[in-house]
Backbone as a printed PyTorch tensor [residue, N CA C, xyz], in Angstrom:
tensor([[[-15.3770,  -1.5280, -11.8030],
         [-16.0140,  -1.4590, -10.6490],
         [-16.2720,  -2.7040,  -9.9240]],

        [[-16.0470,  -2.8170,  -8.6200],
         [-16.2950,  -4.1120,  -7.9800],
         [-17.7880,  -4.4970,  -7.9240]],

        [[-18.0300,  -5.7850,  -7.9670],
         [-19.2600,  -6.2890,  -7.8270],
         [-19.8080,  -6.3570,  -6.4020]],

        [[-21.0520,  -6.9220,  -6.1970],
         [-21.5900,  -7.0570,  -4.9470],
         [-20.7510,  -7.9850,  -3.9770]],

        [[-20.3950,  -9.1430,  -4.5250],
         [-19.7190, -10.0640,  -3.7850],
         [-18.2360,  -9.8480,  -3.8270]],

        [[-17.7240,  -9.1970,  -2.8410],
         [-16.2790,  -8.8140,  -2.7840],
         [-15.6210,  -9.4810,  -1.6360]],

        [[-14.3480,  -9.7700,  -1.7380],
         [-13.6690, -10.5360,  -0.6970],
         [-12.2290, -10.0380,  -0.6260]],

        [[-11.6940,  -9.6940,   0.4800],
         [-10.3270,  -9.4610,   0.8110],
         [ -9.7940, -10.7080,   1.4650]],

        [[ -8.7140, -11.3040,   0.9420],
         [ -8.2530, -12.5320,   1.5040],
         [ -6.7030, -12.5810,   1.4030]],

        [[ -6.0670, -13.4390,   2.1280],
         [ -4.6740, -13.6380,   2.1160],
         [ -4.2470, -14.1740,   0.5610]],

        [[ -3.2120, -13.5840,   0.0540],
         [ -2.7950, -13.9700,  -1.2510],
         [ -1.8870, -15.0730,  -1.1600]],

        [[ -1.8290, -15.7730,  -2.2500],
         [ -0.8770, -16.8320,  -2.3640],
         [ -0.2550, -17.0620,  -3.7110]],

        [[  0.4640, -18.1220,  -3.8320],
         [  1.1690, -18.2050,  -5.1990],
         [  0.2610, -18.1820,  -6.4030]],

        [[ -0.9960, -18.6830,  -6.1190],
         [ -1.9680, -18.6430,  -7.2780],
         [ -2.3860, -17.3340,  -7.7130]],

        [[ -2.0970, -16.2190,  -6.8470],
         [ -2.4410, -14.8350,  -7.2460],
         [ -1.2490, -14.1260,  -7.7870]],

        [[ -0.0800, -14.6780,  -8.0770],
         [  1.0320, -14.0040,  -8.4280],
         [  0.8620, -13.3150,  -9.8010]],

        [[  0.2140, -13.9830, -10.8410],
         [ -0.0520, -13.3730, -11.9910],
         [ -0.9040, -12.2420, -11.9950]],

        [[ -1.9530, -12.3600, -11.2280],
         [ -2.9810, -11.2940, -11.0310],
         [ -2.3680,  -9.9680, -10.3470]],

        [[ -1.5950, -10.3000,  -9.3150],
         [ -0.8360,  -9.1830,  -8.6720],
         [  0.1040,  -8.5350,  -9.5710]],

        [[  0.8430,  -9.3590, -10.3610],
         [  1.8670,  -8.7740, -11.3540],
         [  1.0720,  -7.8280, -12.3140]],

        [[ -0.1100,  -8.1780, -12.6120],
         [ -0.8810,  -7.2820, -13.6250],
         [ -1.2050,  -5.9970, -13.0800]],

        [[ -1.3080,  -6.0230, -11.6410],
         [ -1.5890,  -4.7070, -10.9880],
         [ -0.3830,  -3.9370, -10.6820]],

        [[  0.6200,  -4.6200, -10.0980],
         [  1.8470,  -3.8110,  -9.7020],
         [  2.7810,  -3.4230, -10.8820]],

        [[  2.8240,  -4.1840, -11.9390],
         [  3.7790,  -3.8970, -13.0190],
         [  3.5670,  -2.4080, -13.6040]],

        [[  2.3000,  -2.0070, -13.8650],
         [  2.1530,  -0.7240, -14.4770],
         [  2.3920,   0.4040, -13.4870]],

        [[  2.2880,   0.0910, -12.1800],
         [  2.5050,   1.1460, -11.2930],
         [  4.0510,   1.3500, -10.9720]],

        [[  4.7260,   0.2540, -10.9300],
         [  6.1800,   0.2440, -10.8840],
         [  6.7980,   0.8750, -12.1100]],

        [[  6.2700,   0.4950, -13.2560],
         [  6.8220,   0.9820, -14.5110],
         [  6.5590,   2.6000, -14.6320]],

        [[  5.4000,   3.0280, -14.1210],
         [  5.2260,   4.4650, -14.2380],
         [  6.2330,   5.1850, -13.3930]],

        [[  6.6490,   4.6770, -12.2580],
         [  7.6570,   5.3300, -11.4490],
         [  7.2760,   6.5340, -10.6880]],

        [[  6.0030,   6.8690, -10.6640],
         [  5.5170,   8.1230,  -9.9760],
         [  4.9330,   8.0940,  -8.5810]],

        [[  4.8240,   6.8250,  -8.0370],
         [  4.2980,   6.7190,  -6.6830],
         [  5.1620,   5.8920,  -5.7420]],

        [[  5.8560,   4.8580,  -6.2730],
         [  6.6450,   3.9710,  -5.4290],
         [  8.1410,   4.2150,  -5.7000]],

        [[  8.9220,   4.1610,  -4.7380],
         [ 10.3960,   4.3420,  -4.7840],
         [ 11.0200,   2.9400,  -5.1640]],

        [[ 10.5410,   2.4350,  -6.3300],
         [ 11.0270,   1.0940,  -6.7920],
         [ 11.5630,   1.4040,  -8.2420]],

        [[ 12.6670,   0.7150,  -8.5470],
         [ 13.1600,   0.8340,  -9.9210],
         [ 12.1420,   0.5240, -10.9760]],

        [[ 12.0300,   1.3850, -11.9550],
         [ 10.9690,   1.2480, -13.0390],
         [ 11.2570,  -0.0620, -13.9350]],

        [[ 12.4370,  -0.5380, -13.8860],
         [ 12.7570,  -1.6770, -14.6940],
         [ 12.8240,  -2.9270, -13.7330]],

        [[ 12.1880,  -3.0250, -12.6640],
         [ 12.2160,  -4.0930, -11.8550],
         [ 11.6640,  -5.2890, -12.5760]],

        [[ 12.3030,  -6.4380, -12.4100],
         [ 11.8470,  -7.6500, -13.0460],
         [ 10.5700,  -8.2160, -12.3170]],

        [[  9.9640,  -9.0120, -13.1150],
         [  8.7170,  -9.6670, -12.5950],
         [  8.9800, -10.4420, -11.2570]],

        [[ 10.1070, -11.2250, -11.3740],
         [ 10.5000, -11.9570, -10.1380],
         [ 10.8990, -11.1300,  -9.0260]],

        [[ 11.6240,  -9.9960,  -9.1910],
         [ 12.0540,  -9.2270,  -8.1000],
         [ 10.7480,  -8.4320,  -7.5560]],

        [[  9.8970,  -7.9730,  -8.4360],
         [  8.6470,  -7.3280,  -8.0680],
         [  7.8710,  -8.2620,  -7.1010]],

        [[  7.6430,  -9.4630,  -7.5330],
         [  6.7910, -10.3840,  -6.7410],
         [  7.4470, -10.7280,  -5.3920]],

        [[  8.9120, -10.8950,  -5.5180],
         [  9.5460, -11.2410,  -4.2650],
         [  9.4430, -10.0180,  -3.2900]],

        [[  9.4000,  -8.8830,  -3.7490],
         [  9.2210,  -7.7170,  -2.9390],
         [  7.7610,  -7.6830,  -2.3960]],

        [[  6.7150,  -7.8900,  -3.1070],
         [  5.3680,  -7.8000,  -2.7800],
         [  4.9080,  -8.9250,  -1.9190]],

        [[  5.5460, -10.1080,  -2.1530],
         [  5.1900, -11.3160,  -1.3180],
         [  6.3030, -11.6880,  -0.3620]],

        [[  7.1320, -10.6880,   0.0480],
         [  8.2750, -11.0580,   0.8670],
         [  7.8680, -11.7550,   2.2130]],

        [[  8.8670, -12.5130,   2.7110],
         [  8.6010, -13.3240,   3.9410],
         [  8.2310, -12.3810,   4.9770]],

        [[  8.6480, -11.1360,   5.0250],
         [  8.3280, -10.2040,   6.0630],
         [  6.9700,  -9.5920,   6.0080]],

        [[  6.2340,  -9.9510,   4.9580],
         [  4.7480,  -9.4140,   4.7050],
         [  3.6620, -10.4050,   4.7360]],

        [[  2.5880,  -9.8460,   5.1010],
         [  1.2900, -10.5230,   4.9110],
         [  0.7260,  -9.8260,   3.6970]],

        [[  0.4760, -10.6210,   2.6670],
         [ -0.1030, -10.0440,   1.4370],
         [ -1.4740, -10.4230,   1.1330]],

        [[ -2.3530,  -9.4620,   0.7630],
         [ -3.7860,  -9.6830,   0.5840],
         [ -4.1820,  -9.3290,  -0.7970]],

        [[ -5.2700,  -9.8840,  -1.2850],
         [ -5.8600,  -9.4280,  -2.6050],
         [ -7.3700,  -9.0790,  -2.2380]],

        [[ -7.8090,  -8.2300,  -3.1490],
         [ -9.2520,  -7.7680,  -3.0800],
         [ -9.8710,  -8.3870,  -4.4660]],

        [[-10.8850,  -9.2000,  -4.2750],
         [-11.4030,  -9.8080,  -5.5530],
         [-12.9220,  -9.7650,  -5.5060]],

        [[-13.5150,  -9.8330,  -6.6040],
         [-14.9160, -10.0200,  -6.8490],
         [-15.0180, -11.0600,  -7.9560]],

        [[-16.2390, -11.2110,  -8.4710],
         [-16.5330, -12.2330,  -9.5110],
         [-15.7470, -12.0750, -10.7030]],

        [[-15.2250, -10.8340, -10.9130],
         [-14.3670, -10.6220, -12.2410],
         [-12.8900, -10.9800, -11.9740]],

        [[-12.4260, -11.1480, -10.7710],
         [-11.0080, -11.4770, -10.4470],
         [-10.5170, -10.5520,  -9.4350]],

        [[ -9.1380, -10.4600,  -9.4330],
         [ -8.3830,  -9.7220,  -8.4520],
         [ -8.3820,  -8.2190,  -8.9500]],

        [[ -8.7990,  -7.3220,  -8.1120],
         [ -8.8810,  -5.9290,  -8.3930],
         [ -7.7860,  -5.1710,  -7.7810]],

        [[ -7.2940,  -5.6470,  -6.6640],
         [ -6.3920,  -4.7960,  -5.9070],
         [ -5.5390,  -5.7560,  -4.9090]],

        [[ -4.5340,  -5.0960,  -4.4800],
         [ -3.6440,  -5.9090,  -3.4940],
         [ -2.9610,  -5.0340,  -2.4660]],

        [[ -2.6230,  -5.6010,  -1.3220],
         [ -1.9020,  -4.7620,  -0.3310],
         [ -1.0940,  -5.7270,   0.4790]],

        [[ -0.0510,  -5.2140,   1.1330],
         [  0.7840,  -5.9970,   2.0620],
         [  0.7930,  -5.2160,   3.3940]],

        [[  1.0890,  -6.0260,   4.4300],
         [  1.2050,  -5.4560,   5.8340],
         [  2.3650,  -6.0620,   6.3420]],

        [[  3.2680,  -5.2680,   7.0660],
         [  4.3910,  -5.8010,   7.6500],
         [  4.8220,  -4.8560,   8.7800]],

        [[  5.7730,  -5.3540,   9.6230],
         [  6.3200,  -4.4970,  10.7200],
         [  7.1940,  -3.4260,  10.0310]],

        [[  7.0750,  -2.1830,  10.5390],
         [  7.7970,  -1.1730,   9.8460],
         [  9.3540,  -1.2280,  10.1750]],

        [[  9.5630,  -1.5820,  11.3650],
         [ 10.9330,  -1.5970,  11.8990],
         [ 11.0320,  -2.8600,  12.9080]],

        [[ 12.2200,  -3.3100,  13.2300],
         [ 12.3390,  -4.3110,  14.2760],
         [ 12.5280,  -3.6880,  15.5920]],

        [[ 12.8520,  -4.5290,  16.5190],
         [ 13.0900,  -4.1830,  17.9590],
         [ 12.1480,  -3.2360,  18.5350]],

        [[ 12.5630,  -2.1240,  19.0400],
         [ 11.6840,  -1.2410,  19.6680],
         [ 10.6290,  -0.4930,  18.8070]],

        [[ 10.7120,  -0.6940,  17.4520],
         [  9.7900,  -0.1740,  16.5210],
         [  8.9360,  -1.1600,  16.0320]],

        [[  8.9300,  -2.3970,  16.4610],
         [  8.1790,  -3.4230,  15.7240],
         [  6.6830,  -3.4010,  16.1120]],

        [[  6.2780,  -2.5070,  16.9270],
         [  4.8370,  -2.3860,  17.1510],
         [  4.0980,  -1.4920,  16.1960]],

        [[  4.8940,  -0.9110,  15.2900],
         [  4.3250,   0.0280,  14.2120],
         [  4.4230,  -0.8120,  12.9200]],

        [[  3.2710,  -0.8530,  12.2140],
         [  3.3380,  -1.4380,  10.9300],
         [  3.3210,  -0.5530,   9.7280]],

        [[  3.4630,  -1.2450,   8.5930],
         [  3.5780,  -0.4380,   7.3420],
         [  2.7680,  -1.2380,   6.2290]],

        [[  2.2410,  -0.5170,   5.3540],
         [  1.3960,  -1.2260,   4.3220],
         [  1.7340,  -0.5980,   2.8770]],

        [[  1.5880,  -1.3090,   1.8640],
         [  1.5620,  -0.7160,   0.5480],
         [  0.3200,  -1.2080,  -0.1980]],

        [[ -0.3290,  -0.3590,  -0.9430],
         [ -1.4630,  -0.6040,  -1.5390],
         [ -1.5560,  -0.4640,  -3.1390]],

        [[ -2.1920,  -1.2160,  -3.8830],
         [ -2.1950,  -0.9260,  -5.3770],
         [ -3.6290,  -1.5190,  -5.8260]],

        [[ -4.1900,  -0.7220,  -6.6680],
         [ -5.4640,  -1.0280,  -7.2760],
         [ -5.3120,  -1.0440,  -8.8020]],

        [[ -6.0400,  -1.9960,  -9.2650],
         [ -6.0770,  -2.1450, -10.8360],
         [ -6.6110,  -0.8730, -11.4040]],

        [[ -6.1540,  -0.4080, -12.5380],
         [ -6.6820,   0.8100, -13.2000],
         [ -8.2110,   0.7470, -13.4400]],

        [[ -8.6380,  -0.4300, -13.7320],
         [-10.1520,  -0.7060, -13.9310],
         [-11.0480,  -0.3990, -12.6430]],

        [[-10.4260,  -0.4750, -11.5400],
         [-11.1290,  -0.3500, -10.2970],
         [-10.8610,   0.8960,  -9.5230]],

        [[ -9.9420,   1.8580, -10.1060],
         [ -9.6490,   3.0200,  -9.3280],
         [-10.8100,   3.8970,  -9.2350]],

        [[-11.0190,   4.5940,  -8.1230],
         [-12.1370,   5.4300,  -7.8330],
         [-13.3360,   4.7770,  -7.4990]],

        [[-13.1440,   3.4960,  -7.1570],
         [-14.4580,   2.6510,  -6.7550],
         [-14.5130,   2.4880,  -5.3120]],

        [[-13.5620,   3.0540,  -4.3520],
         [-13.6870,   2.8910,  -2.9480],
         [-12.7670,   1.6960,  -2.5040]],

        [[-12.2140,   1.0310,  -3.4170],
         [-11.3580,  -0.2410,  -2.9960],
         [-10.1550,   0.0920,  -2.1040]],

        [[ -9.5460,   1.2530,  -2.4900],
         [ -8.3260,   1.5530,  -1.6790],
         [ -8.6810,   1.8720,  -0.1020]],

        [[ -9.8290,   2.5730,  -0.0230],
         [-10.3110,   2.8410,   1.3910],
         [-10.6900,   1.4830,   2.0940]],

        [[-11.3250,   0.6310,   1.4190],
         [-11.6480,  -0.6200,   1.9750],
         [-10.4690,  -1.4780,   2.3150]],

        [[ -9.5010,  -1.3940,   1.5050],
         [ -8.1840,  -2.1420,   1.8480],
         [ -7.4290,  -1.4750,   3.0170]],

        [[ -7.5360,  -0.1820,   3.0520],
         [ -6.7660,   0.5390,   4.1410],
         [ -7.5040,   0.2200,   5.6450]],

        [[ -8.8950,   0.2040,   5.5050],
         [ -9.6940,  -0.2320,   6.7490],
         [ -9.4190,  -1.6620,   7.1480]],

        [[ -9.3640,  -2.5600,   6.1100],
         [ -9.1180,  -3.9760,   6.3380],
         [ -7.7300,  -4.1500,   6.9380]],

        [[ -6.7680,  -3.3560,   6.3380],
         [ -5.3250,  -3.5560,   6.9360],
         [ -5.2230,  -3.0730,   8.2910]],

        [[ -5.9350,  -2.0460,   8.6910],
         [ -6.0060,  -1.5250,  10.0400],
         [ -6.5640,  -2.6250,  10.9270]],

        [[ -7.6600,  -3.2830,  10.5440],
         [ -8.1830,  -4.2830,  11.3830],
         [ -7.2460,  -5.5850,  11.4980]],

        [[ -6.5540,  -5.8390,  10.4520],
         [ -5.6090,  -6.9770,  10.4380],
         [ -4.3740,  -6.6150,  11.3370]],

        [[ -3.9380,  -5.2690,  11.2550],
         [ -2.8220,  -4.8790,  12.0250],
         [ -3.1360,  -5.0360,  13.5650]],

        [[ -4.3210,  -4.5210,  13.9270],
         [ -4.7460,  -4.6690,  15.3510],
         [ -4.7010,  -6.0820,  15.8370]],

        [[ -5.2890,  -6.9560,  14.9560],
         [ -5.3220,  -8.4130,  15.2730],
         [ -3.8780,  -8.8850,  15.4740]],

        [[ -2.9250,  -8.3620,  14.7100],
         [ -1.5510,  -8.8170,  14.7550],
         [ -0.7550,  -8.2460,  15.9290]],

        [[ -1.4350,  -7.3130,  16.5780],
         [ -0.8080,  -6.6810,  17.7140],
         [ -0.0710,  -5.3870,  17.4820]],

        [[ -0.2780,  -4.8310,  16.2730],
         [  0.3440,  -3.5260,  16.0070],
         [ -0.3590,  -2.4600,  16.6700]],

        [[  0.3040,  -1.4490,  17.1160],
         [ -0.3730,  -0.2880,  17.8690],
         [ -0.3590,   0.9440,  16.9640]],

        [[  0.2000,   1.0040,  15.8210],
         [  0.2040,   2.1670,  14.9090],
         [  0.6410,   1.6660,  13.4860]],

        [[  0.2420,   2.5630,  12.5180],
         [  0.5750,   2.3740,  11.1730],
         [  1.2840,   3.5090,  10.5730]],

        [[  2.2840,   3.3530,   9.8530],
         [  3.1240,   4.3720,   9.3150],
         [  3.3090,   4.1350,   7.8620]],

        [[  3.1490,   5.1730,   6.9860],
         [  3.4750,   5.1510,   5.6780],
         [  4.7110,   5.9500,   5.5210]],

        [[  5.8260,   5.3360,   5.0760],
         [  7.1680,   5.9500,   5.2250],
         [  7.4920,   6.9770,   4.1460]],

        [[  6.8050,   6.8400,   2.9380],
         [  7.2490,   7.6480,   1.8260],
         [  5.9990,   7.8420,   0.8480]],

        [[  5.1230,   8.7020,   1.1830],
         [  3.9300,   8.9930,   0.3520],
         [  4.3320,  10.2350,  -0.4920]],

        [[  4.4740,  10.0340,  -1.8560],
         [  4.9940,  10.9890,  -2.7840],
         [  3.8490,  12.1690,  -2.7860]],

        [[  4.2990,  13.4060,  -2.5790],
         [  3.4980,  14.5010,  -2.4800],
         [  2.5750,  14.7600,  -3.6170]],

        [[  2.9490,  14.1940,  -4.8870],
         [  2.0780,  14.3990,  -6.0610],
         [  0.9730,  13.3890,  -6.1030]],

        [[  1.0180,  12.3600,  -5.2100],
         [ -0.0020,  11.3940,  -5.0920],
         [ -1.2080,  11.9320,  -4.2550]],

        [[ -1.7640,  13.0040,  -4.7870],
         [ -2.7370,  13.7600,  -3.9680],
         [ -3.9500,  12.9440,  -3.5090]],

        [[ -4.4850,  12.0520,  -4.3850],
         [ -5.6250,  11.3410,  -4.1290],
         [ -5.3150,  10.3300,  -2.9570]],

        [[ -4.1910,   9.7320,  -2.9140],
         [ -3.8410,   8.9120,  -1.7560],
         [ -3.7080,   9.6790,  -0.4430]],

        [[ -3.0870,  10.8320,  -0.6090],
         [ -2.9800,  11.6900,   0.6360],
         [ -4.2500,  12.0850,   1.1830]],

        [[ -5.1120,  12.4450,   0.2820],
         [ -6.6040,  12.8530,   0.7730],
         [ -7.1190,  11.6510,   1.4430]],

        [[ -7.1270,  10.4730,   0.7330],
         [ -7.8310,   9.2490,   1.3720],
         [ -7.0770,   8.9280,   2.7420]],

        [[ -5.8330,   8.8640,   2.8090],
         [ -5.2290,   8.5190,   4.0310],
         [ -5.5970,   9.5210,   5.2200]],

        [[ -5.6430,  10.7770,   4.7710],
         [ -6.0520,  11.8550,   5.8850],
         [ -7.5960,  11.5770,   6.2430]],

        [[ -8.3500,  11.2640,   5.2680],
         [ -9.8290,  10.9570,   5.5710],
         [ -9.8680,   9.9090,   6.5680]],

        [[ -9.0130,   8.8550,   6.4080],
         [ -9.0040,   7.7180,   7.3150],
         [ -8.1970,   8.0050,   8.5150]],

        [[ -7.9400,   9.0290,   8.8510],
         [ -7.3210,   9.3190,  10.2090],
         [ -5.7760,   9.5680,  10.2570]],

        [[ -5.0160,   9.3630,   9.0800],
         [ -3.5920,   9.4800,   9.0940],
         [ -3.2790,  11.0040,   9.0250]],

        [[ -2.0590,  11.2330,   9.7160],
         [ -1.6000,  12.6830,   9.6890],
         [ -0.2270,  12.7140,   8.9870]],

        [[  0.0290,  13.7230,   8.3360],
         [  1.4090,  14.0190,   7.8930],
         [  2.3390,  14.4340,   9.0580]],

        [[  3.2260,  13.5880,   9.4410],
         [  4.0260,  13.8780,  10.5480],
         [  5.4470,  14.2960,  10.1600]],

        [[  5.7330,  14.3470,   9.0380],
         [  6.9810,  14.7500,   8.4650],
         [  7.0450,  14.8800,   6.9800]],

        [[  7.8300,  15.7250,   6.4790],
         [  7.9560,  15.9890,   4.9380],
         [  9.4830,  15.8790,   4.6800]],

        [[  9.7880,  15.0350,   3.6690],
         [ 11.1580,  14.8870,   3.2360],
         [ 11.2880,  15.8040,   1.9910]],

        [[ 11.9630,  16.8620,   2.0680],
         [ 12.0260,  17.8260,   0.8880],
         [ 12.7410,  17.1570,  -0.2670]],

        [[ 12.1030,  17.2340,  -1.3980],
         [ 12.6200,  16.8530,  -2.7380],
         [ 13.2290,  15.4180,  -2.6140]],

        [[ 12.6420,  14.5850,  -1.8830],
         [ 13.2310,  13.1970,  -1.6990],
         [ 12.7530,  12.1860,  -2.7690]],

        [[ 12.0280,  12.5290,  -3.6740],
         [ 11.4930,  11.6160,  -4.7220],
         [ 11.7440,  12.1630,  -6.1410]],

        [[ 12.3880,  11.4740,  -6.9660],
         [ 12.5580,  11.9010,  -8.3480],
         [ 11.4720,  11.5290,  -9.1660]],

        [[ 10.5800,  12.3950,  -9.3910],
         [  9.1950,  12.1010, -10.1930],
         [  9.7150,  12.1700, -11.6520]],

        [[  9.1440,  11.2530, -12.3710],
         [  9.5840,  11.1560, -13.8650],
         [  9.1910,  12.3180, -14.6720]],

        [[  8.0240,  13.0430, -14.3210],
         [  7.6290,  14.2220, -15.1000],
         [  7.6990,  15.5650, -14.3260]],

        [[  7.7120,  15.5690, -12.9810],
         [  7.7690,  16.7910, -12.1940],
         [  9.0940,  17.0490, -11.5340]],

        [[  9.9870,  16.2240, -11.8300],
         [ 11.3830,  16.5130, -11.1540],
         [ 11.3710,  16.0380,  -9.6290]],

        [[ 12.1050,  16.6920,  -8.8920],
         [ 12.3330,  16.3550,  -7.5340],
         [ 11.1290,  16.9310,  -6.7000]],

        [[ 10.3970,  16.0210,  -6.0030],
         [  9.2180,  16.4400,  -5.1870],
         [  9.3640,  15.8840,  -3.8520]],

        [[  8.5210,  16.4580,  -2.9500],
         [  8.5700,  15.9830,  -1.4100],
         [  7.9230,  14.6240,  -1.3610]],

        [[  8.2390,  13.9970,  -0.2460],
         [  7.6320,  12.7580,   0.1840],
         [  7.2040,  12.9680,   1.6830]],

        [[  6.0660,  12.4270,   1.9210],
         [  5.5330,  12.6160,   3.3440],
         [  5.6250,  11.2870,   4.1630]],

        [[  5.8600,  11.4400,   5.4300],
         [  5.6500,  10.3760,   6.4640],
         [  4.3210,  10.5210,   6.9560]],

        [[  3.4350,   9.5510,   6.9360],
         [  2.0380,   9.6250,   7.4830],
         [  1.9620,   8.5120,   8.5790]],

        [[  1.1880,   8.9290,   9.5920],
         [  1.1450,   8.0410,  10.7340],
         [ -0.3540,   8.1060,  11.3940]],

        [[ -0.6930,   6.8560,  11.9520],
         [ -1.9260,   6.8190,  12.6590],
         [ -1.7760,   5.7860,  13.7900]],

        [[ -2.3270,   6.2020,  14.9500],
         [ -2.2540,   5.2940,  16.1400],
         [ -3.4500,   4.3980,  15.8980]],

        [[ -3.2780,   3.1720,  16.1700],
         [ -4.4530,   2.2050,  16.0200],
         [ -5.0490,   1.9560,  17.4300]],

        [[ -4.5960,   2.2670,  18.4030],
         [ -5.3260,   2.2350,  19.6900],
         [ -4.8190,   3.4270,  20.6210]],

        [[ -5.4800,   3.6360,  21.6890],
         [ -5.2210,   4.7860,  22.4620],
         [ -3.8720,   4.8770,  23.1940]],

        [[ -3.0660,   3.7210,  23.2010],
         [ -1.8710,   3.8000,  23.7240],
         [ -0.7310,   3.4350,  22.7040]],

        [[ -1.0740,   3.6670,  21.3910],
         [ -0.1940,   3.3470,  20.3440],
         [  0.8500,   4.3480,  20.1390]]])
């Protein structure tokens, strides 16, 4: 559980080990991200800290508890829509961190000039995330039938979720 003194800040090289501790088990599980389960540490960190992304960490006095990235979802005519990825340490799940990160990411997206946020591939079995994103104003705008090969449940749907960040987004 996060302590009272929490901070969401831009991540840097000094955070790579802590971020790896969070993303590795999620990627290895293979049940929420469309990332190879055997991705190397170097490739995973290159993905999470890519030049196209602003990467953040959520920390308290105990250390880094969660991380997210923010990036343009597309280029050109779609560059006003952003995309994010979020991960929370197993020790901090259920503590409200994901909601705080999503709210923070929306604030940062607006500051960066984005007009909307889109989650491209929310696995339908990730019910907790879907409930949270809907609570925070995201809508399922499309469903990709059987688009994700879940390691335990077989082929399951993936959703596209979307939220306008301002009235003309």
